[in-house]
N, C-alpha and C positions, 0 to 999 in steps of 0.2 A: 266195410270195416277191414282194417289191416291189423296184422299180428306180427310182433317181433318173435322170431325163432332164433334162439341163441344157445350155444354150447356152454355147459357148466361143468365139464369134466374137471376144470380148474375153477376156483371161485372167481367171481367178477371182482374188479378192483374198485373199492369204495374211494370216492374222491372227496366229497364234502356233503353236508346235509344240515338241516335245522328246521325251525318253525318260523314261518313268516306271519306277521300280524301288522296290519296297518290301521292306525287310529284316525286316519283322514282318508277322503276319497283318493283313489290311487289307480294308476294304469301301469301295466308291465312294460318295461323298456324293450326296444327292438334289439335282438342279438342273434348270433349264430354260435352254437355250442360245438366243442370238440369232444363232448362226452354225452351219454344218455342222461336225461333227468326224468325222474318220476315225481309227480305232484299229486298229493292226496288231499282233497278238500276237507276242511274242518267246519267253517261257517261262512255264511254269505256266498257270493258267487264270484269266481275269478273268470274274467273274460279274456281269453288268450287264443291267438291263431297260430297255426303251424302250416306253412305254405299257404295254400288257398282255403284251408279249412278253419272255420271258427268254432271254438269250443266254449261251453259254459260248465265250469268245474264247480260243482256244489258239494255239500257235505256228503261224504261217502263215495264220491267219484274219484277215479284214478286216471290220470293222463300221463302218457309216455311221450316225451319230446326226444327227437332223434338228432344225432350229431349231423352237422352240415346243413340243417334246415333253418330257415329264418322263422323265428317266432316272436310275437309281440302282442301287447294288449291292444284290442280293437275298440274298447270303450272303457269308460271309467268304472272302477269297482266301488261299491259302497264302503263307507267307513266301517271297520270291523271285519273286513275280509281276512281270512286266515287259512293257511294250508301247511301241511308237511311237505318237505322237498328233500331230495337227495340225488347226487350225481354219481354215476358209475361208468366203468369201461369194461367191455367184454373182452374175453381172451379169444382172439381170432376173428374169423368172419361171422356175419350174421345175415339172416334173410328176412324179408318182409313177405308175409303170406296174405292172400286175399281169402274170402270166405270159402271159395271152392277148394283152394289149396289146403286150407286148414281142415276141411272135411276129409280130404284125402289122407292127410297126416294122421288125424284122429282115428280113422277107420283101421289103420294099421295096429292101433293099440289092442285090438281084439285078437290079434294073432298070438298064439302061445309062445312063439319064438321071438317076439318083439322085445328086445332089450335095449336098443340104442336110445330109446326115448327117456331112459333114466338119466341120461346126461344132457338133456335139452329142456328148455322152457319155452312156452308159447304165451306171450303176453299181449293182450289187445292194446292198441294205441289209446283207446278211450273206453272206459269200463266202469260199471258200478258193481263191485263184488257183493255177493249175497251175505258174506260174513266179514265185512270190512274191519270189524273190531279186532279180528285176528291179525290183520295187516297192521293196524295201529299199534297193537302190543309189540309186534316185532320191530316196528319203527322206534318205539320207546326204548326197547332193549338196545337197538343200534345206537341211539343217542347217548344212552347211559355208558356204553362201552367207549364211544368216542370221547366223551367228556370226562371219563375216569382215567384217561391216558394209560391204557393197558400197556404193559411192556411188550406184548405180542401185537404188532400192528395188524396181523392177518385177522384178528378177531372181528373187526368191522367188515372185512371182506366176506367172511363166512356168514355173518348175520344178514348182510345185504343179499347174498345169494339165497339164503333161506327165505327172505322176504319175496324175492322173485319167484321162488318155487311155490310159495303160498299163493301168489297171484295166479300163477299158471295152473295150479291144481284147482283153484276155485273156478277159473274159466272153463276148464275141462268138465268139472262136475256140473256147472250151470248149463253148459252146452248139451250134455246128455239129459239133464232134467227137462230141458225145453223141447227136445226133438226126438229123443230115443227111448224114453221110458214107456213101459206098458201103461194102460189106463189106470190101473190101481195105484201105481207108483206116482202118476201125475196127480192123482187126488191127494196123496200124501204130501207132495210138493206144494199143492195149493193150501193144505192145512198148515204146513210149516210157514208159508208166507203169511197166512192170516194171523198166526200166532206172533210172528215177528212184528207185524203192523200194530197189533193190539197188545204188545208186550208191556206197555205202561199201565195196563188194567189188571185187575185181579182175575186172571183167566183160570177157569177150572176145566176138567175133562168134560163136564156136562155142557159148558159153554161151547166147546168145539163140537161136541156131538149134536147139539141143537142147531148150530150154524150149518153143518153139513148133512143134517138129517140122518144121523146114524144112531143106533142103539148104543148107549154109553159103554156097556160091557163088551159088545162086539167090536166097537171102535178101539177100545184099549187093546184087545187081542190082535186086531188087524194092524194097528200102529206098531206094536211090539214086534210082530212078525216081519214087517217091512223095514223097520229102522234099527231094531235091536234095543230100543229104549221104551220104557213105559211112558205113556203120553204125559203124565204129570211130571215125571222126571225130566222129560224133554223140555217142557215149559220152564221148569226151574233152571235147567242148564242154559237155556237161551237168555233168561233174565240174568243169570250170573255172568254170562259172557258180556252182556251190555254193561253190567255193573263194573266188571274188570276194565272195560274200555274207559268208562267215566273216571274210575279211580286213577288211571295212568295219564289221562290227558285233560283233567279238569281239577279245579280246587273245590268242587262241591263237597259239602259235609256228607258223612256216612248216612245221616238221617235223610238228607235231600236225595242222595242216590237211591236209597231204599224206596222212597216214595216215587222216584222217577221210574223205577222198574216194577211198580205196582205192589209194594209192600208198605202198608201203613204201620205195621209193627216192626220197629227197627231191630229189636232184639231177635225176633223170629228171622228176619233177613240175615242178621249176623250169624245165627246158628246154621242156617242153610248154606251161607257162603263158606263157613269153616268146614261143613260136611263135604262139600264138593271140591274145595280148593286146599284143604288141610292147613289153612292159615286164616287169620282174621282179615277183614277188609283193610284195616290200618297196616297190618304187616305186609299185605300185598302192595299197597300204595308205596310203602317205604322201599320196596324192592326195586322200583323204577322211578327215580325222582329227578335225575339230572337231564335237563333238556336245554339245548342251545336255542336261544330266542333271537330273532332279528326283526327289524321293522323298516327295512328299506330294500 
């Protein structure tokens, strides 16, 4: 695995972006870019190579294409393949780190005088973020700004930079979750992943306790101590996060979204959404509605 390390003391320059959708079988053309491109999978699978490496970009996957590299489709994609995409240019030089170099860089984050990392991001060339819905929401905001023709052109550059920061932060968090956490925290990570996988179901604290063989009351205290959230609250927040993602990138009805995240009572879902987001699902959807679409 390789990682882009880039300076963001100044915001990156946004070049272009949109949503690709193909209604017929399709393969990406061969080309060499003079900018970076990030692709975020939405549905089906994008088959694309960079240099000698072949990638399969599925829903929730993020692929970073480098300037000066040949990339092309290496097999036909199914009809219905879709993905978000955007191009950007960094200010100044950048580096590519391997796994060992990344470990060395991240180890410096533990030093109390480590401040330079606030001005850099590290982004994997190919990655499946644990909270891709946050990335998708930032992309929706980026497209809204671009298509609203703001008087300040820098707005798109700042949101693009924020999106890169989000990807970098999730990578660092996932890195420590996988290799640095004490045993108790690893159990919490396993619980969080189980909740994410079963988010479409009506999950209760008892369900999680039964799955991981914990006393329900003890688990609630343990989870609160480790995460700062009550377990039931965390379950709700995860469901709301997925609901927000669906509200901004799909035309599903509120009822369908409620059922998708495990609520058969639409009114209860709407009350919870307003409790956590201080607005209704419809108001949230209307906040991010302008998306550039392309099909070639």
